N, C-alpha and C positions, 0 to 999 in steps of 0.2 A: 388840164382844166382845174381850176381851184374849187374846192368843196365849199358849198354855201352853208353857213351855220346860221340857224334861226336865232331870233332875239331870245326866245325861250331857252335855247341851249346855252347861249352866252350868259344869260341870267343865272342859270343853274350852275354853270362852271364858276362864276364869280361868287355865288352863294357858298358852294362847297369849299372853295379856297379860303374865303373869309371865316367860315365856321371852323375849319380844321385848325386854324391858328389859335382859336379861342377855347377849344374843348380839351378834355383830359385824356383823350385816347382816340382811336380810329372811329370815324363816323360810321355807324351802322345804317342810319336813315336820317333824313331831314326833309322838312317840308314847310310850306306856309300854311298856317292854321288860323282859325277864328275862335273867339270866346263862344261858349255854348249859347245859342240863341242869336248869334250874329246874323244869320240868314233870315231868321224870323223878324229881327229888328229892321233889317234892310227892307223887308216886305211890309213894314209898318204893323207887324203883329206884336203881341205882348211877349216878352221874354219870360218863359216859364220853365219849369223843371222838365223840359222835354227829353233830356238825355236819359235819366234813370228812374224817375218817379213812376213812369208807366210800367217799368220792369219791377217795381216794388223794392228798389234798392236804395235804402237810406244812407248807404256808405258814401255816396257821392251826391250830396244835396246841391242842386243848382236851381236858383230861383231868381226872381226879378231883383232881389236885394243883393245876391251874390254874382249876378251876371257881370261879366267883364272883369272879374277879379279872381285871384287865387289866394290861398292861405299858406304862407310860408312861415312855419313855426310860430303861429299866432299873429304874425304881421300880415296885413292885407296888402297884396300886390295888385296894382291896377294894370289890367291888360289892355293894350291898344286894340284898334279895330281888327288888325291882323298882326301876326307875329310869326317868328320862325321857331319850330320845334326841332331839336336835334337830339338824337339818341346815340349814346356811346355804350360800351360794355359796362361802365360804372355809373353813368349819370344820364338824366334826361334834363334838357335845358329848354328855356324859352328866352328868345332874344327879340329886342326891339330892332327894327330894321328900316331901311329906306331903299327904294328902287327908283332910279332915274334912268329911263331907257333900259339898257341891259346892265347898268352898273349897280351892283348891290353893295350897300354899306351896312355892316352890322354896327348898330349904334350902342347897344347896352344889353348886358345880361339882366334879364328880369327875374329869373328863377332857375335854381339848380336843385334837382331832386336826386338823391342817391338811389341807385337801382336795388341795393340791398334792402330787403323788407318791403319792396314796392308792390302794391296791389294795383292791378290794371284791369279795367272792365271796358269792353267795347260793345257798342250797340249801333247797328245800321238801321236807318229808317228813311225810306225814300231815296233822295239824292244826297243825304248827309250821313256821315259816320261820326258817332260821338265817342269820345274817349274820357274816362275818368281815372285819375291816378291819385293814390294816397300812399305816402311813405309813413308807415306806422312808427318807426323809431323817432322821426322828427315831427310828425303831425302835419306835414306839408300836404295840401290837397290842391289839385289842379285838374280842371276839366276844359276840353276844347273840342271843336268840331272841324271836320274837313268836308267840304261840299264838292261833289264830283260832277253834278249836272250832266252825267252821262258821258263825260270825256274819258277816253281810254288812258291818257297820260295821268289824269287826276286819280283814276281808280288804281293805277299802278303805284302812285305815291302812297295812297291809303294802304295798299297791301304791303309796301315796304315798312311803313310804320307799324302795322299790325304784326308783321313777322319779327321786327326788331324788339317789340315790347312783349311778345308772347303772352297775350292777355287771356283772361277768362271771358268768353263771349257771352253777352246777355242776349236772350232771344228777342226778336223784333216784336 
């Protein structure tokens, strides 16, 4: 009897194969993520500094004006509605991508942040986990969220990213 592979498994395999060809080392973790406030925007709420202002952390400012963008060495990088985050031992990447059925196509590298000197903060709130990354040597700043909605597979992806980044956790 032939094993049945789900569409999600096929998508994951295609994503992994596409990413491995584009990154500088072995993949430690990868996932699809959203700009901070993406879920709030989807629910027609105002994108605010939900990720880190409540924790009193000005290191990762995210507001309505910075929502959906990252700062790459002084250059503003526009982030799509969702993107792929990939973590290797030496870098963190953001890629633009496209999914058609289970075929994943990595379209463009949006951002590459060196892991050396990288400060990472993570904050979980409700069904979302917020990540803030700042590379002090280059001044690159990047924030994203991962929504789990209670799904075990989504929670496992969050744990993989958290483990790969080894962040300082911000209290909820």
